[in-house]
Structure formats: structure tokens, C-alpha cells
N, C-alpha and C positions, 0 to 999 in steps of 0.2 A: 130794962131793955125792951119791955113790951111797948113802951110809948115811942120808940124810935122807928121811923119808917124804914122800909127795906133799902131804898136807895141811899139812905144816910148811914145805915148800919154797916155797909161795905167799907165806909171810910174809917170806922173805928174798930173794925175786925182786927184782932191781933193785939189790941191794947187791953191790958189786964188791970191796970191801975186806974181808978176813977179819975184822978187828976189828969192823966195822959189823955183819957177819952175826952175830958172837958176841953183840954187844950186843942185837940184835933177839931172839935166842934166849933170852938171860938175861931180858929184859923179858917175854917170852912165858911162860916156864916158872917163874920165881921169884915171880910174882905169885900168892900163895896167899891173898888176902884173902877174907873171908867172902862178899863180893859175887860174886867169881869162882866160888867153890865152889857158891853157890846157882844161878848162871847155868848152870854145867855140869850140875848135877843136874837142872835144869829141861829142858835139852836131852835128857838121857837119858830122863827120864820122859815126854817128849812125842815121842820118836822114832817115826815112822810110815813104813812102806814106801810109796814113791811108785809110781805106776802104771808109770813107765818104768824102774824099778829092778829089777835081778835080786836074787835072794836073797843072793848073795855080796856085792853092793854094799851092800845093807841091813845085813847082818851086819858088814861092814867099818866102816860108820858107827857101828854100835852099839859095836863093840870100840874104835873111836877115842874115843868119848865116855867109855867106861870107863877107857881109858888116860889121858885128859886129867884125869879125876877123881883117878886114882892119882897123877898128877904133882903135884897140889896137896895131897896128903895124905889124900884121902878113900878109904877102903877099902870096897869093896862085896863083901859075902859072897855066895856062891853061892845061899844060901837067900833072900837079898834079891832077887837077879836073877829068881828064879822067880816072885816075887809082883808084879813090875812089870806095870802094865796095858798090854797091847799090843793 
């Protein structure tokens, strides 16, 4: 459990059998449909810093969205990150 990021841990919370945890993770990360890709890209494009959020929390969410896109096969170039509207 130490190797699982916090935002992923919430998905397997309540699963006590390792096989069930593994199935949840498979369902979560192997779903690379176009709809999921579009939804993740929309999250990235619309990320805004909240009033109660620190810079590190905001950047953590931003990196999380980039990581999730990478997991479904979408590569974001550094040049593209610079042009995102924030």
C-alpha cells in the first residue's frame, strides 16, 4: 500500500482481497477509450487553482492529470504545456 499514490488509493479503499484491488486498478488504468482521453484532457485544460489551495497542491493536481493522460497513451509535449490557458 505504501507504493500507491493517494489519489489512486481512494479507488481501492474498502477492497480487502488483493485480487479485487488488482481488478479495480486494471479497470481504472486499462480503460483508454476516446471518451476517457477527452475527459482527462478536459480536466487538464480546465484546471484552476482554488483559493484554499497551495501552489504545491495545485501543481500536484496538474501533474496528476498529466500522469493520468500518459497512462491512457496521450503524450503531452513541453511546448504544449506552455500554451495551456491558465
